[in-house]
N, CA, C and O atoms as CSV, one atom per row, in Angstrom:
chain,resi,resn,atom,element,x,y,z
A,1,UNK,N,N,1.020,-0.980,-0.183
A,1,UNK,CA,C,-0.020,-0.011,0.297
A,1,UNK,C,C,0.810,1.379,0.193
A,1,UNK,O,O,1.697,1.546,1.030
A,2,UNK,N,N,0.573,2.438,-0.824
A,2,UNK,CA,C,1.421,2.925,-1.075
A,2,UNK,C,C,1.278,4.345,0.495
A,2,UNK,O,O,0.191,4.854,0.770
A,3,UNK,N,N,2.545,4.688,1.239
A,3,UNK,CA,C,2.764,5.064,2.247
A,3,UNK,C,C,2.032,6.575,2.061
A,3,UNK,O,O,1.399,7.091,2.982
A,4,UNK,N,N,2.175,7.096,0.982
A,4,UNK,CA,C,1.664,8.976,0.789
A,4,UNK,C,C,0.111,8.667,1.026
A,4,UNK,O,O,-0.480,9.537,1.666
A,5,UNK,N,N,-0.519,7.743,0.678
A,5,UNK,CA,C,-1.818,7.726,0.755
A,5,UNK,C,C,-2.181,7.301,1.982
A,5,UNK,O,O,-3.381,7.247,2.252
A,6,UNK,N,N,-1.331,6.975,2.811
A,6,UNK,CA,C,-2.046,6.274,4.263
A,6,UNK,C,C,-1.517,7.615,4.892
A,6,UNK,O,O,-1.660,7.448,6.104
A,7,UNK,N,N,-1.166,8.427,4.752
A,7,UNK,CA,C,-0.155,9.627,5.695
A,7,UNK,C,C,-1.856,11.182,5.248
A,7,UNK,O,O,-2.191,12.228,5.804
A,8,UNK,N,N,-2.319,10.493,4.154
A,8,UNK,CA,C,-3.576,11.977,3.878
A,8,UNK,C,C,-4.900,11.684,4.909
A,8,UNK,O,O,-5.620,10.730,5.205
A,9,UNK,N,N,-4.783,12.846,5.194
A,9,UNK,CA,C,-6.105,12.581,6.634
A,9,UNK,C,C,-7.701,12.430,5.560
A,9,UNK,O,O,-7.915,13.233,4.651
A,10,UNK,N,N,-8.627,11.324,5.881
A,10,UNK,CA,C,-10.220,11.337,5.122
A,10,UNK,C,C,-10.786,12.244,5.742
A,10,UNK,O,O,-11.396,12.191,6.809
A,11,UNK,N,N,-10.536,13.307,4.901
A,11,UNK,CA,C,-12.275,14.325,5.647
A,11,UNK,C,C,-13.141,14.169,5.110
A,11,UNK,O,O,-14.048,14.993,5.222
A,12,UNK,N,N,-13.310,12.892,4.154
A,12,UNK,CA,C,-14.547,13.012,3.433
A,12,UNK,C,C,-15.197,11.989,4.219
A,12,UNK,O,O,-15.183,10.991,3.499
A,13,UNK,N,N,-15.662,11.755,5.124
A,13,UNK,CA,C,-16.208,10.769,6.230
A,13,UNK,C,C,-17.283,11.196,6.759
A,13,UNK,O,O,-17.424,12.322,7.235
A,14,UNK,N,N,-18.505,9.927,6.692
A,14,UNK,CA,C,-20.073,9.755,7.066
A,14,UNK,C,C,-19.181,10.468,9.056
A,14,UNK,O,O,-18.011,10.191,9.319
A,15,UNK,N,N,-19.950,11.181,9.915
A,15,UNK,CA,C,-19.813,11.359,10.898
A,15,UNK,C,C,-21.111,11.571,11.490
A,15,UNK,O,O,-22.001,12.194,10.913
A,16,UNK,N,N,-21.293,10.768,13.286
A,16,UNK,CA,C,-22.074,10.864,13.491
A,16,UNK,C,C,-22.365,11.099,15.025
A,16,UNK,O,O,-22.862,10.200,15.703
A,17,UNK,N,N,-21.959,12.659,15.692
A,17,UNK,CA,C,-21.707,12.613,16.970
A,17,UNK,C,C,-22.774,14.031,17.235
A,17,UNK,O,O,-23.244,14.905,16.507
A,18,UNK,N,N,-22.833,13.732,18.529
A,18,UNK,CA,C,-24.472,14.650,18.811
A,18,UNK,C,C,-24.021,14.722,20.162
A,18,UNK,O,O,-23.692,14.048,21.139
A,19,UNK,N,N,-24.265,16.573,19.461
A,19,UNK,CA,C,-23.595,17.796,20.523
A,19,UNK,C,C,-24.497,17.634,21.788
A,19,UNK,O,O,-24.988,16.547,22.093
A,20,UNK,N,N,-24.683,18.759,22.493
A,20,UNK,CA,C,-25.941,18.802,23.551
A,20,UNK,C,C,-27.294,19.621,23.399
A,20,UNK,O,O,-28.299,19.487,24.098
A,21,UNK,N,N,-27.092,20.587,22.231
A,21,UNK,CA,C,-28.076,20.464,21.558
A,21,UNK,C,C,-28.713,19.967,20.657
A,21,UNK,O,O,-29.564,20.565,19.999
A,22,UNK,N,N,-28.337,18.667,20.498
A,22,UNK,CA,C,-29.178,18.178,19.581
A,22,UNK,C,C,-28.530,17.710,17.737
A,22,UNK,O,O,-28.848,16.763,17.018
A,23,UNK,N,N,-27.876,18.477,17.582
A,23,UNK,CA,C,-26.707,18.858,16.452
A,23,UNK,C,C,-26.155,17.435,16.582
A,23,UNK,O,O,-25.780,16.869,17.609
A,24,UNK,N,N,-26.194,16.828,14.914
A,24,UNK,CA,C,-25.314,15.661,14.745
A,24,UNK,C,C,-24.832,16.019,13.456
A,24,UNK,O,O,-25.393,16.695,12.593
A,25,UNK,N,N,-23.798,15.514,13.444
A,25,UNK,CA,C,-22.655,16.154,12.464
A,25,UNK,C,C,-22.450,15.017,11.473
A,25,UNK,O,O,-21.831,13.965,11.637
A,26,UNK,N,N,-23.213,15.535,10.238
A,26,UNK,CA,C,-23.607,14.276,9.128
A,26,UNK,C,C,-22.567,13.918,8.401
A,26,UNK,O,O,-22.228,12.735,8.362
A,27,UNK,N,N,-22.024,14.704,7.842
A,27,UNK,CA,C,-20.634,14.466,6.674
A,27,UNK,C,C,-20.105,15.914,6.974
A,27,UNK,O,O,-20.714,16.907,7.374
A,28,UNK,N,N,-18.502,15.686,6.589
A,28,UNK,CA,C,-17.034,16.737,6.610
A,28,UNK,C,C,-16.342,16.685,5.343
A,28,UNK,O,O,-16.436,15.596,4.777
A,29,UNK,N,N,-16.033,17.095,5.069
A,29,UNK,CA,C,-14.942,17.378,3.816
A,29,UNK,C,C,-14.003,18.353,3.084
A,29,UNK,O,O,-14.532,19.440,3.317
A,30,UNK,N,N,-13.217,18.523,2.542
A,30,UNK,CA,C,-12.578,20.168,2.156
A,30,UNK,C,C,-13.563,20.612,1.350
A,30,UNK,O,O,-14.310,19.935,0.645
A,31,UNK,N,N,-13.513,22.346,1.552
A,31,UNK,CA,C,-14.049,22.699,0.341
A,31,UNK,C,C,-13.632,24.118,0.217
A,31,UNK,O,O,-13.134,24.634,1.217
A,32,UNK,N,N,-13.742,24.714,-0.692
A,32,UNK,CA,C,-12.928,25.989,-0.753
A,32,UNK,C,C,-13.718,27.265,-0.673
A,32,UNK,O,O,-13.426,27.112,-1.859
A,33,UNK,N,N,-14.314,28.204,-0.530
A,33,UNK,CA,C,-14.939,29.284,-0.966
A,33,UNK,C,C,-14.427,30.305,-1.364
A,33,UNK,O,O,-13.610,31.125,-0.946
A,34,UNK,N,N,-15.381,30.049,-2.762
A,34,UNK,CA,C,-14.944,31.242,-4.332
A,34,UNK,C,C,-15.223,32.281,-3.689
A,34,UNK,O,O,-16.326,32.044,-3.195
A,35,UNK,N,N,-14.923,33.230,-3.405
A,35,UNK,CA,C,-15.902,34.958,-3.848
A,35,UNK,C,C,-15.781,35.406,-5.303
A,35,UNK,O,O,-16.441,36.357,-5.722
A,36,UNK,N,N,-15.130,34.876,-5.892
A,36,UNK,CA,C,-14.889,35.375,-7.278
A,36,UNK,C,C,-13.910,34.316,-7.917
A,36,UNK,O,O,-13.351,33.297,-7.512
A,37,UNK,N,N,-13.938,34.737,-8.623
A,37,UNK,CA,C,-12.715,34.093,-10.367
A,37,UNK,C,C,-11.471,33.642,-9.740
A,37,UNK,O,O,-10.885,32.561,-9.678
A,38,UNK,N,N,-11.269,34.757,-9.319
A,38,UNK,CA,C,-9.112,34.462,-8.705
A,38,UNK,C,C,-8.973,34.373,-7.324
A,38,UNK,O,O,-7.950,34.203,-6.661
A,39,UNK,N,N,-10.454,34.549,-6.874
A,39,UNK,CA,C,-10.782,34.383,-5.156
A,39,UNK,C,C,-10.921,33.416,-4.441
A,39,UNK,O,O,-11.938,33.598,-3.771
A,40,UNK,N,N,-10.485,32.531,-4.220
A,40,UNK,CA,C,-10.940,31.634,-3.400
A,40,UNK,C,C,-10.339,30.958,-1.969
A,40,UNK,O,O,-9.109,30.942,-1.934
A,41,UNK,N,N,-10.892,30.508,-1.016
A,41,UNK,CA,C,-10.277,29.763,0.442
A,41,UNK,C,C,-10.624,28.812,0.795
A,41,UNK,O,O,-11.804,28.557,1.035
A,42,UNK,N,N,-9.348,27.768,0.961
A,42,UNK,CA,C,-9.383,27.047,1.389
A,42,UNK,C,C,-9.635,25.993,2.879
A,42,UNK,O,O,-8.979,26.139,3.910
A,43,UNK,N,N,-10.510,25.154,2.725
A,43,UNK,CA,C,-11.028,24.908,4.520
A,43,UNK,C,C,-11.210,24.042,4.966
A,43,UNK,O,O,-10.437,23.086,5.029
A,44,UNK,N,N,-12.546,24.142,5.514
A,44,UNK,CA,C,-13.434,22.655,5.708
A,44,UNK,C,C,-14.613,22.803,5.351
A,44,UNK,O,O,-15.033,23.937,5.580
A,45,UNK,N,N,-15.187,22.254,4.972
A,45,UNK,CA,C,-17.015,22.236,5.457
A,45,UNK,C,C,-18.221,20.839,6.323
A,45,UNK,O,O,-18.583,19.668,6.206
A,46,UNK,N,N,-18.305,21.421,6.723
A,46,UNK,CA,C,-18.927,20.528,7.342
A,46,UNK,C,C,-21.188,20.746,7.429
A,46,UNK,O,O,-22.011,21.661,7.468
A,47,UNK,N,N,-21.166,19.177,7.416
A,47,UNK,CA,C,-23.085,19.010,7.317
A,47,UNK,C,C,-23.024,18.962,8.968
A,47,UNK,O,O,-22.037,18.532,9.565
A,48,UNK,N,N,-24.264,19.485,9.656
A,48,UNK,CA,C,-25.007,18.601,10.395
A,48,UNK,C,C,-26.705,18.276,10.154
A,48,UNK,O,O,-27.200,17.760,9.152
A,49,UNK,N,N,-27.237,18.626,11.078
A,49,UNK,CA,C,-28.442,17.833,10.574
A,49,UNK,C,C,-29.476,19.022,10.656
A,49,UNK,O,O,-30.675,18.982,10.381
A,50,UNK,N,N,-28.410,20.533,11.283
A,50,UNK,CA,C,-28.760,22.440,11.460
A,50,UNK,C,C,-28.731,23.244,10.133
A,50,UNK,O,O,-29.736,23.754,9.640
A,51,UNK,N,N,-27.426,23.312,9.578
A,51,UNK,CA,C,-26.796,23.687,9.063
A,51,UNK,C,C,-25.539,23.373,8.701
A,51,UNK,O,O,-24.889,22.397,9.075
A,52,UNK,N,N,-25.084,24.576,7.661
A,52,UNK,CA,C,-23.849,23.835,6.905
A,52,UNK,C,C,-22.550,24.622,7.345
A,52,UNK,O,O,-22.700,25.644,6.675
A,53,UNK,N,N,-21.582,24.767,7.917
A,53,UNK,CA,C,-20.363,25.394,8.025
A,53,UNK,C,C,-18.895,25.373,7.586
A,53,UNK,O,O,-18.252,24.329,7.477
A,54,UNK,N,N,-18.490,26.391,7.383
A,54,UNK,CA,C,-17.241,26.719,6.234
A,54,UNK,C,C,-16.758,26.749,7.292
A,54,UNK,O,O,-17.639,27.140,8.058
A,55,UNK,N,N,-15.489,26.493,8.042
A,55,UNK,CA,C,-14.434,26.473,8.439
A,55,UNK,C,C,-12.809,26.862,7.666
A,55,UNK,O,O,-12.506,26.482,6.535
A,56,UNK,N,N,-11.872,27.723,8.612
A,56,UNK,CA,C,-10.468,27.551,7.873
A,56,UNK,C,C,-9.582,27.203,8.508
A,56,UNK,O,O,-9.429,27.854,9.542
A,57,UNK,N,N,-8.151,25.569,8.140
A,57,UNK,CA,C,-7.770,25.265,9.190
A,57,UNK,C,C,-6.144,26.726,9.489
A,57,UNK,O,O,-5.473,27.094,8.525
A,58,UNK,N,N,-5.973,27.080,10.443
A,58,UNK,CA,C,-5.231,27.527,11.511
A,58,UNK,C,C,-4.243,28.232,9.903
A,58,UNK,O,O,-4.698,29.149,9.219
A,59,UNK,N,N,-3.384,27.788,9.721
A,59,UNK,CA,C,-2.110,27.673,9.221
A,59,UNK,C,C,-3.127,28.556,7.747
A,59,UNK,O,O,-2.676,29.622,7.327
A,60,UNK,N,N,-4.043,28.148,7.304
A,60,UNK,CA,C,-4.777,29.156,6.242
A,60,UNK,C,C,-5.346,30.951,7.053
A,60,UNK,O,O,-5.776,32.049,6.699
A,61,UNK,N,N,-5.084,30.446,7.879
A,61,UNK,CA,C,-5.949,32.283,8.596
A,61,UNK,C,C,-4.598,32.815,8.570
A,61,UNK,O,O,-4.410,33.836,7.908
A,62,UNK,N,N,-3.504,32.209,9.269
A,62,UNK,CA,C,-1.949,33.199,9.009
A,62,UNK,C,C,-2.120,33.455,7.168
A,62,UNK,O,O,-2.451,34.553,6.719
A,63,UNK,N,N,-1.844,32.310,6.317
A,63,UNK,CA,C,-1.592,32.770,4.630
A,63,UNK,C,C,-2.652,33.792,4.536
A,63,UNK,O,O,-2.327,34.947,4.809
A,64,UNK,N,N,-3.627,33.594,4.260
A,64,UNK,CA,C,-4.441,35.243,4.514
A,64,UNK,C,C,-4.524,36.262,4.803
A,64,UNK,O,O,-5.206,37.110,4.228
A,65,UNK,N,N,-3.784,36.434,5.855
A,65,UNK,CA,C,-3.788,37.815,6.325
A,65,UNK,C,C,-2.573,38.363,5.393
A,65,UNK,O,O,-2.539,39.306,4.603
A,66,UNK,N,N,-1.704,37.524,5.738
A,66,UNK,CA,C,-0.490,38.281,4.598
A,66,UNK,C,C,-0.997,38.567,2.515
A,66,UNK,O,O,-0.660,39.496,1.781
A,67,UNK,N,N,-1.775,37.470,2.232
A,67,UNK,CA,C,-2.107,37.258,1.124
A,67,UNK,C,C,-3.018,37.941,1.077
A,67,UNK,O,O,-2.683,39.104,1.304
A,68,UNK,N,N,-3.975,37.836,0.906
A,68,UNK,CA,C,-5.499,38.389,0.606
A,68,UNK,C,C,-6.474,39.312,1.420
A,68,UNK,O,O,-7.154,38.920,2.368
A,69,UNK,N,N,-6.450,40.727,0.869
A,69,UNK,CA,C,-7.452,41.719,1.168
A,69,UNK,C,C,-9.139,41.372,1.820
A,69,UNK,O,O,-9.689,41.611,2.895
A,70,UNK,N,N,-9.661,40.540,0.250
A,70,UNK,CA,C,-10.599,40.112,0.521
A,70,UNK,C,C,-10.832,39.379,2.089
A,70,UNK,O,O,-11.600,39.783,2.962
A,71,UNK,N,N,-9.923,38.179,2.149
A,71,UNK,CA,C,-10.189,37.560,3.225
A,71,UNK,C,C,-9.289,37.822,4.732
A,71,UNK,O,O,-9.459,37.266,5.817
A,72,UNK,N,N,-8.181,38.993,4.301
A,72,UNK,CA,C,-8.092,39.673,5.733
A,72,UNK,C,C,-9.142,39.602,7.266
A,72,UNK,O,O,-8.721,38.938,8.213
A,73,UNK,N,N,-10.215,40.185,7.353
A,73,UNK,CA,C,-11.275,40.763,8.159
A,73,UNK,C,C,-11.597,38.812,8.469
A,73,UNK,O,O,-11.179,38.856,9.626
A,74,UNK,N,N,-11.894,37.684,8.334
A,74,UNK,CA,C,-11.632,36.655,8.034
A,74,UNK,C,C,-11.000,35.565,8.773
A,74,UNK,O,O,-11.485,34.635,9.418
A,75,UNK,N,N,-9.788,35.911,8.518
A,75,UNK,CA,C,-7.892,35.060,8.903
A,75,UNK,C,C,-7.970,35.586,10.395
A,75,UNK,O,O,-7.632,34.923,11.375
A,76,UNK,N,N,-8.391,36.685,10.415
A,76,UNK,CA,C,-8.276,37.921,11.702
A,76,UNK,C,C,-8.725,37.470,12.881
A,76,UNK,O,O,-8.206,37.214,13.967
A,77,UNK,N,N,-10.516,37.404,12.129
A,77,UNK,CA,C,-11.462,37.185,13.123
A,77,UNK,C,C,-11.633,35.478,13.357
A,77,UNK,O,O,-12.573,35.111,14.062
A,78,UNK,N,N,-10.757,34.493,12.785
A,78,UNK,CA,C,-11.306,33.186,12.606
A,78,UNK,C,C,-12.537,33.006,12.047
A,78,UNK,O,O,-12.828,31.891,11.613
A,79,UNK,N,N,-13.234,33.821,11.989
A,79,UNK,CA,C,-14.674,33.751,11.143
A,79,UNK,C,C,-14.935,32.527,10.697
A,79,UNK,O,O,-14.239,31.931,9.875
A,80,UNK,N,N,-16.013,32.074,11.254
A,80,UNK,CA,C,-16.746,30.112,10.252
A,80,UNK,C,C,-17.924,31.597,9.720
A,80,UNK,O,O,-18.232,32.759,9.986
A,81,UNK,N,N,-18.148,30.661,8.980
A,81,UNK,CA,C,-19.598,30.695,7.728
A,81,UNK,C,C,-20.117,29.362,8.563
A,81,UNK,O,O,-19.735,28.245,8.912
A,82,UNK,N,N,-21.505,30.454,8.660
A,82,UNK,CA,C,-22.191,29.192,9.303
A,82,UNK,C,C,-23.886,30.255,9.033
A,82,UNK,O,O,-24.500,31.259,9.394
A,83,UNK,N,N,-23.915,28.895,8.008
A,83,UNK,CA,C,-25.388,29.212,6.964
A,83,UNK,C,C,-26.908,27.661,7.385
A,83,UNK,O,O,-27.086,26.639,6.722
A,84,UNK,N,N,-27.747,28.143,8.756
A,84,UNK,CA,C,-28.656,27.621,9.125
A,84,UNK,C,C,-29.699,26.435,7.971
A,84,UNK,O,O,-30.465,27.072,7.248
A,85,UNK,N,N,-29.727,25.680,7.879
A,85,UNK,CA,C,-30.827,25.824,6.934
A,85,UNK,C,C,-31.986,25.969,6.401
A,85,UNK,O,O,-32.475,25.574,5.342
A,86,UNK,N,N,-32.625,26.999,7.846
A,86,UNK,CA,C,-34.071,27.301,7.446
A,86,UNK,C,C,-33.697,28.939,7.168
A,86,UNK,O,O,-34.573,29.795,7.053
A,87,UNK,N,N,-32.376,29.193,7.090
A,87,UNK,CA,C,-31.798,30.574,5.554
A,87,UNK,C,C,-31.838,29.614,4.697
A,87,UNK,O,O,-31.647,30.452,3.816
A,88,UNK,N,N,-31.910,28.582,4.078
A,88,UNK,CA,C,-31.564,28.394,2.609
A,88,UNK,C,C,-32.805,28.182,1.647
A,88,UNK,O,O,-33.706,27.358,1.489
A,89,UNK,N,N,-32.293,29.564,0.997
A,89,UNK,CA,C,-33.902,28.654,-0.027
A,89,UNK,C,C,-33.619,27.870,-1.313
A,89,UNK,O,O,-34.505,27.129,-1.738
A,90,UNK,N,N,-32.779,27.946,-1.783
A,90,UNK,CA,C,-31.748,27.215,-2.995
A,90,UNK,C,C,-30.304,26.674,-2.758
A,90,UNK,O,O,-29.370,27.136,-2.103
A,91,UNK,N,N,-30.412,25.717,-3.392
A,91,UNK,CA,C,-29.228,25.012,-3.575
A,91,UNK,C,C,-29.014,24.656,-5.099
A,91,UNK,O,O,-29.867,23.891,-5.547
A,92,UNK,N,N,-28.128,25.028,-5.892
A,92,UNK,CA,C,-27.729,24.607,-6.976
A,92,UNK,C,C,-26.175,23.972,-7.614
A,92,UNK,O,O,-25.092,24.216,-7.082
A,93,UNK,N,N,-26.326,23.265,-8.647
A,93,UNK,CA,C,-24.490,23.353,-9.301
A,93,UNK,C,C,-24.173,24.240,-9.986
A,93,UNK,O,O,-24.805,24.518,-11.005
A,94,UNK,N,N,-22.791,25.099,-9.468
A,94,UNK,CA,C,-22.262,25.695,-10.583
A,94,UNK,C,C,-21.201,25.101,-10.665
A,94,UNK,O,O,-21.044,24.083,-9.990
A,95,UNK,N,N,-20.120,25.600,-11.565
A,95,UNK,CA,C,-19.161,25.172,-11.986
A,95,UNK,C,C,-17.463,26.096,-12.034
A,95,UNK,O,O,-17.495,27.312,-11.842
A,96,UNK,N,N,-16.384,25.554,-12.241
A,96,UNK,CA,C,-15.120,26.721,-11.888
A,96,UNK,C,C,-14.088,25.078,-12.031
A,96,UNK,O,O,-13.936,24.057,-11.361
A,97,UNK,N,N,-13.638,25.584,-13.178
A,97,UNK,CA,C,-12.786,25.307,-14.213
A,97,UNK,C,C,-13.313,24.320,-14.800
A,97,UNK,O,O,-14.047,24.426,-15.783
A,98,UNK,N,N,-12.798,22.636,-13.934
A,98,UNK,CA,C,-13.301,21.501,-14.011
A,98,UNK,C,C,-13.724,21.154,-12.869
A,98,UNK,O,O,-13.679,20.001,-12.439
A,99,UNK,N,N,-13.948,21.639,-12.574
A,99,UNK,CA,C,-15.174,21.108,-10.935
A,99,UNK,C,C,-16.515,21.521,-10.851
A,99,UNK,O,O,-17.289,22.024,-11.665
A,100,UNK,N,N,-16.611,21.167,-9.599
A,100,UNK,CA,C,-18.554,21.696,-9.293
A,100,UNK,C,C,-18.154,22.576,-8.290
A,100,UNK,O,O,-17.288,22.729,-7.429
A,101,UNK,N,N,-19.257,23.145,-8.815
A,101,UNK,CA,C,-19.763,24.364,-6.448
A,101,UNK,C,C,-20.818,24.041,-6.195
A,101,UNK,O,O,-21.644,23.773,-7.067
A,102,UNK,N,N,-20.973,24.005,-5.370
A,102,UNK,CA,C,-22.385,23.809,-4.640
A,102,UNK,C,C,-22.953,25.198,-3.694
A,102,UNK,O,O,-22.757,25.546,-2.529
A,103,UNK,N,N,-23.901,25.883,-5.060
A,103,UNK,CA,C,-24.110,27.105,-4.688
A,103,UNK,C,C,-25.204,27.236,-4.038
A,103,UNK,O,O,-26.232,26.748,-4.507
A,104,UNK,N,N,-25.218,27.963,-2.748
A,104,UNK,CA,C,-26.165,28.417,-1.789
A,104,UNK,C,C,-27.016,29.670,-1.977
A,104,UNK,O,O,-26.234,30.507,-2.426
A,105,UNK,N,N,-27.892,30.066,-1.891
A,105,UNK,CA,C,-28.449,31.052,-1.760
A,105,UNK,C,C,-29.516,31.166,-0.498
A,105,UNK,O,O,-30.115,30.092,-0.545
A,106,UNK,N,N,-29.852,31.650,0.196
A,106,UNK,CA,C,-30.370,32.448,0.934
A,106,UNK,C,C,-31.140,33.319,0.882
A,106,UNK,O,O,-31.209,34.443,0.385
A,107,UNK,N,N,-32.020,32.356,1.745
A,107,UNK,CA,C,-33.895,33.410,1.951
A,107,UNK,C,C,-33.598,35.029,1.498
A,107,UNK,O,O,-34.244,35.519,0.572
A,108,UNK,N,N,-32.458,35.899,2.307
A,108,UNK,CA,C,-32.373,37.316,1.978
A,108,UNK,C,C,-30.844,37.599,0.911
A,108,UNK,O,O,-29.838,38.295,1.044
A,109,UNK,N,N,-31.301,36.737,-0.046
A,109,UNK,CA,C,-30.586,37.067,-1.386
A,109,UNK,C,C,-29.130,36.804,-1.106
A,109,UNK,O,O,-28.495,36.631,-2.147
A,110,UNK,N,N,-28.378,36.718,0.055
A,110,UNK,CA,C,-27.165,36.194,-0.614
A,110,UNK,C,C,-26.889,34.745,-0.513
A,110,UNK,O,O,-27.361,33.777,0.084
A,111,UNK,N,N,-25.654,35.069,-1.581
A,111,UNK,CA,C,-24.704,33.495,-2.948
A,111,UNK,C,C,-24.048,33.614,-2.032
A,111,UNK,O,O,-23.697,34.720,-1.621
A,112,UNK,N,N,-23.630,32.209,-1.335
A,112,UNK,CA,C,-22.199,31.204,-1.119
A,112,UNK,C,C,-21.898,30.817,-1.837
A,112,UNK,O,O,-22.883,30.900,-2.570
A,113,UNK,N,N,-20.775,30.083,-2.669
A,113,UNK,CA,C,-20.268,29.461,-3.670
A,113,UNK,C,C,-18.739,28.486,-2.821
A,113,UNK,O,O,-17.812,28.967,-2.169
A,114,UNK,N,N,-19.033,26.929,-3.207
A,114,UNK,CA,C,-18.065,26.205,-2.262
A,114,UNK,C,C,-17.633,25.517,-3.628
A,114,UNK,O,O,-18.071,25.879,-4.720
A,115,UNK,N,N,-16.766,24.529,-3.451
A,115,UNK,CA,C,-16.259,23.938,-4.227
A,115,UNK,C,C,-15.561,22.617,-3.457
A,115,UNK,O,O,-14.415,22.499,-3.025
A,116,UNK,N,N,-16.830,21.546,-3.448
A,116,UNK,CA,C,-16.309,20.038,-2.688
A,116,UNK,C,C,-16.172,19.139,-3.823
A,116,UNK,O,O,-16.334,19.202,-5.042
A,117,UNK,N,N,-15.800,18.247,-2.929
A,117,UNK,CA,C,-15.984,16.888,-3.414
A,117,UNK,C,C,-16.837,15.928,-3.498
A,117,UNK,O,O,-16.829,15.544,-2.328
A,118,UNK,N,N,-17.833,15.021,-4.234
A,118,UNK,CA,C,-18.581,14.990,-4.104
A,118,UNK,C,C,-19.669,15.733,-4.090
A,118,UNK,O,O,-20.514,15.564,-3.210
A,119,UNK,N,N,-19.826,16.739,-5.138
A,119,UNK,CA,C,-20.645,17.657,-4.787
A,119,UNK,C,C,-22.727,16.974,-4.523
A,119,UNK,O,O,-23.629,17.540,-3.905
A,120,UNK,N,N,-22.761,15.576,-5.332
A,120,UNK,CA,C,-24.028,14.968,-5.015
A,120,UNK,C,C,-24.385,14.787,-3.755
A,120,UNK,O,O,-25.600,14.821,-3.561
A,121,UNK,N,N,-23.490,14.548,-2.547
A,121,UNK,CA,C,-23.722,14.270,-1.747
A,121,UNK,C,C,-23.704,14.437,-0.953
A,121,UNK,O,O,-23.803,13.642,-0.019
A,122,UNK,N,N,-23.467,16.377,-0.906
A,122,UNK,CA,C,-23.740,17.770,0.006
A,122,UNK,C,C,-24.538,17.797,-0.169
A,122,UNK,O,O,-25.392,17.674,0.709
A,123,UNK,N,N,-24.910,18.034,-1.842
A,123,UNK,CA,C,-26.580,18.592,-1.895
A,123,UNK,C,C,-27.776,17.213,-1.521
A,123,UNK,O,O,-28.928,17.406,-1.132
A,124,UNK,N,N,-27.294,16.175,-1.702
A,124,UNK,CA,C,-28.759,15.738,-0.968
A,124,UNK,C,C,-29.126,15.438,0.322
A,124,UNK,O,O,-30.222,15.099,0.768
A,125,UNK,N,N,-27.734,15.663,1.031
A,125,UNK,CA,C,-28.073,15.987,2.461
A,125,UNK,C,C,-28.311,17.208,2.850
A,125,UNK,O,O,-28.790,17.236,3.983
A,126,UNK,N,N,-28.156,18.312,2.324
A,126,UNK,CA,C,-28.942,19.439,2.249
A,126,UNK,C,C,-30.791,20.135,2.184
A,126,UNK,O,O,-31.591,20.897,2.727
A,127,UNK,N,N,-30.518,18.815,0.690
A,127,UNK,CA,C,-31.811,19.153,0.032
A,127,UNK,C,C,-32.759,18.665,1.306
A,127,UNK,O,O,-33.533,19.397,1.923
A,128,UNK,N,N,-32.515,17.257,1.554
A,128,UNK,CA,C,-32.875,16.845,2.682
A,128,UNK,C,C,-33.659,17.365,3.805
A,128,UNK,O,O,-34.595,16.777,4.348
A,129,UNK,N,N,-33.015,18.968,4.220
A,129,UNK,CA,C,-33.110,19.527,5.480
A,129,UNK,C,C,-33.815,20.483,5.157
A,129,UNK,O,O,-34.757,20.727,5.911
A,130,UNK,N,N,-33.598,21.470,3.781
A,130,UNK,CA,C,-34.300,22.547,3.523
A,130,UNK,C,C,-35.785,22.779,3.598
A,130,UNK,O,O,-36.234,21.889,2.875
A,131,UNK,N,N,-36.787,23.464,4.058
A,131,UNK,CA,C,-37.532,23.839,3.454
A,131,UNK,C,C,-38.291,24.428,2.466
A,131,UNK,O,O,-39.518,24.443,2.557
């Protein structure tokens, strides 16, 4: 077995962990938040039974402060993007180069774009919970 593959963490796994508020983590994987064609931020997406969450790893926060003005506030504050399912109006599939983008439109008109592996899995889980 290839030792390089063994060292790679598998973030694309189904997780069922319940917290004190009844929130269950359903899926987690690598995700990139796209603000524009040449502006993206790599991090992790998490789906629970209540919301979509995007977070960035600590090293990305450090790099973002020095590299991108767009994400400077995001990096300095360590802000997470949290989108409760009851705020989601629609999800759709977008494209970026050769990959698929998860496009989330909120009821207040905001649009978020995230590149994720296995788009259909993400879309199916979110579709199950939005009203």
